[in-house]
C-alpha positions as CSV (number, residue, x, y, z in Angstrom):
1,M,123.5,94.6,86.3
2,T,123.0,97.6,83.9
3,T,119.7,98.9,82.6
4,V,119.6,100.7,79.3
5,I,116.7,102.9,78.4
6,T,116.3,103.8,74.7
7,F,114.1,106.5,73.3
8,P,112.7,106.6,69.8
9,V,114.3,109.0,67.4
10,Q,112.2,111.7,65.6
11,E,111.2,109.5,62.6
12,D,110.0,106.7,64.9
13,A,108.1,109.2,67.1
14,D,106.2,110.5,64.0
15,E,105.2,107.0,63.0
16,L,104.0,106.2,66.5
17,A,102.0,109.4,66.7
18,A,100.3,108.7,63.3
19,A,99.4,105.2,64.4
20,S,98.0,106.2,67.8
21,G,96.3,109.3,66.7
22,A,98.1,111.6,69.2
23,P,98.0,115.3,68.1
24,R,101.6,116.0,69.1
25,P,104.3,113.4,69.1
26,L,106.7,113.1,71.9
27,T,110.1,114.4,70.7
28,V,113.3,113.4,72.4
29,H,116.5,115.1,71.5
30,R,119.8,113.3,72.0
31,I,122.1,115.3,74.2
32,P,125.7,114.2,74.2
33,V,126.8,113.3,77.7
34,T,130.4,113.9,78.7
35,G,132.4,113.2,81.7
36,Y,131.5,109.5,82.0
37,A,134.0,106.7,82.1
38,P,133.6,104.2,79.3
39,L,132.9,101.4,81.7
40,G,131.0,101.7,85.0
41,A,129.5,104.7,86.8
42,P,130.9,108.2,86.7
43,P,133.5,109.1,89.3
44,V,132.1,110.6,92.5
45,K,133.5,114.0,93.4
46,L,133.5,114.9,97.1
47,R,133.1,118.4,98.2
48,P,135.7,119.6,100.7
49,R,134.4,120.3,104.2
50,P,134.3,123.9,105.2
51,T,137.1,124.7,107.6
52,P,135.8,125.5,111.1
53,Q,136.4,129.0,112.2
54,P,138.5,129.6,115.3
55,A,136.9,130.0,118.6
56,D,138.1,133.6,118.8
57,S,135.8,134.7,116.0
58,E,132.8,133.0,117.6
59,A,133.5,134.6,120.9
60,A,133.9,137.9,119.2
61,A,130.6,137.5,117.4
62,A,128.7,137.0,120.7
63,P,128.0,140.2,122.6
64,G,130.0,140.6,125.7
65,A,132.0,137.4,125.1
66,S,135.3,139.2,124.7
67,E,134.8,140.9,128.1
68,Q,134.3,137.5,129.7
69,L,137.4,136.1,128.1
70,H,139.6,138.9,129.3
71,W,137.8,139.4,132.7
72,H,140.0,139.7,135.8
73,S,138.8,139.9,139.4
74,D,139.4,143.0,141.4
75,P,142.3,142.6,143.9
76,G,140.2,144.4,146.5
77,D,137.4,141.9,146.1
78,D,139.8,139.0,146.3
79,A,141.2,140.2,149.6
80,R,137.7,140.8,151.0
81,V,136.5,137.4,149.9
82,D,139.6,135.7,151.3
83,A,138.9,137.3,154.7
84,I,135.2,136.4,154.6
85,A,136.0,132.8,153.8
86,R,138.4,132.5,156.7
87,S,136.1,134.2,159.2
88,V,133.0,132.3,158.2
89,T,134.8,128.9,158.3
90,Q,136.2,129.7,161.7
91,A,132.9,130.9,163.1
92,A,131.0,127.9,161.6
93,L,133.4,125.4,163.2
94,E,133.0,127.2,166.5
95,V,129.2,127.0,166.2
96,L,129.5,123.2,165.6
97,G,131.9,123.0,168.6
98,G,129.4,124.8,170.8
99,T,131.6,127.8,171.6
100,R,129.8,130.4,169.5
101,P,126.1,131.2,169.2
102,L,124.5,130.4,165.9
103,Q,122.8,133.8,165.6
104,Q,126.1,135.4,164.8
105,M,126.0,133.7,161.4
106,V,122.8,135.3,160.2
107,R,124.7,138.2,158.6
108,W,126.9,136.0,156.5
109,L,124.7,133.0,155.5
110,D,121.8,132.9,153.2
111,P,118.6,131.2,154.6
112,V,119.3,127.8,153.2
113,S,122.8,127.6,154.4
114,F,121.8,129.0,157.8
115,E,119.1,126.3,158.2
116,R,121.6,123.6,157.3
117,L,124.2,124.8,159.8
118,Q,121.5,125.1,162.5
119,L,120.4,121.5,161.8
120,R,123.9,120.2,162.0
121,A,124.6,122.1,165.2
122,N,121.5,120.6,166.8
123,L,122.6,117.1,165.8
124,V,126.1,117.7,167.3
125,R,124.6,119.1,170.4
126,S,122.1,116.2,170.9
127,R,124.9,113.7,170.2
128,N,127.1,115.3,172.9
129,A,124.2,115.4,175.3
130,A,123.6,111.7,174.8
131,Q,127.2,110.8,175.3
132,N,127.3,113.0,178.5
133,G,124.2,111.3,179.9
134,R,125.3,107.7,179.6
135,R,125.8,105.7,182.8
136,V,128.7,103.5,183.8
137,P,128.0,99.8,184.9
138,G,127.7,100.9,188.6
139,G,124.7,103.1,187.7
140,T,126.3,106.5,188.2
141,P,126.4,108.9,185.3
142,A,129.7,109.0,183.4
143,P,131.7,112.2,183.9
144,A,131.3,114.7,181.1
145,P,134.4,115.0,178.9
146,L,136.5,118.0,179.6
147,L,136.4,120.2,176.5
148,L,138.8,123.1,176.5
149,H,138.0,126.1,174.3
150,R,140.7,126.3,171.7
151,Q,140.4,128.7,168.9
152,V,140.1,127.2,165.4
153,V,143.2,127.9,163.4
154,I,142.9,128.5,159.7
155,R,145.8,126.8,158.0
156,C,145.2,127.9,154.4
157,C,142.5,129.4,152.2
158,R,142.3,129.4,148.4
159,I,139.8,131.5,146.4
160,C,138.7,131.1,142.8
161,P,136.8,133.9,141.1
162,I,134.0,132.4,138.9
163,S,132.5,135.6,137.5
164,E,131.9,139.1,138.6
165,G,130.5,139.0,142.1
166,V,130.8,135.2,142.4
167,Y,133.7,133.3,144.2
168,E,134.4,129.8,145.4
169,A,136.8,129.1,148.2
170,S,138.3,126.1,149.9
171,V,139.6,126.4,153.5
172,A,141.6,124.1,155.7
173,A,141.2,124.6,159.5
174,A,142.8,122.9,162.5
175,E,140.7,122.1,165.6
176,H,141.9,120.8,168.9
177,N,142.0,117.2,167.6
178,R,141.8,117.2,163.8
179,V,142.1,119.2,160.6
180,R,138.9,119.9,158.7
181,A,138.1,121.2,155.2
182,A,135.4,123.6,154.1
183,A,134.1,124.6,150.7
184,L,132.2,127.9,150.3
185,R,130.5,129.7,147.5
186,I,130.4,133.5,148.1
187,E,128.2,135.8,146.0
188,L,127.6,139.5,146.0
189,R,123.9,140.2,146.6
190,R,122.5,143.7,146.9
191,G,125.9,145.0,147.8
192,L,126.6,142.4,150.6
193,W,128.7,139.3,150.3
194,K,126.7,136.2,151.2
195,I,127.6,132.6,151.7
196,T,125.3,130.7,149.3
197,A,126.8,127.2,149.9
198,L,128.8,125.9,152.8
199,E,130.1,122.3,153.1
200,I,132.2,121.2,156.1
201,A,134.0,117.9,156.1
């Protein structure tokens, strides 16, 4: 459905103004309209979308972003973090095994990780004490299992530098009866490397 609006020409506007008493008649000038199709609505012209700029230009615009893109870890820090990850994993497994005192881990673990390791060591110790205190059907205590002290052997260690002063590491270690995995997050805090997250499976 098409609606057509017509405006009076100048002569008709003058006659209407005289009849109504309006001081100034409304004048409408005809303006030729071009670009319309003879039938239907005018064609719709779509504007092209702006081409997105490459990520390199956005990274260059941000301050310090180019340094992050081309950042490489220091080989000296890599070797230091690798040694720390191996030593802390071995020591933590020995703490859980009851062959190393927990106090030796204060230097390497942050307070949250230290408390979690302490809680886990207490749970392991209480479980072993409960198993050692059980009685056989005759009423005599069962003999305590013989646990030989065998050093934990680190099979492999992989480190991943996240940013300057932040690393993540995964370690596989073999105990006397199984192989265990550990994940660590190591951060440089006030000039000292600290374990801020320690998960042992």
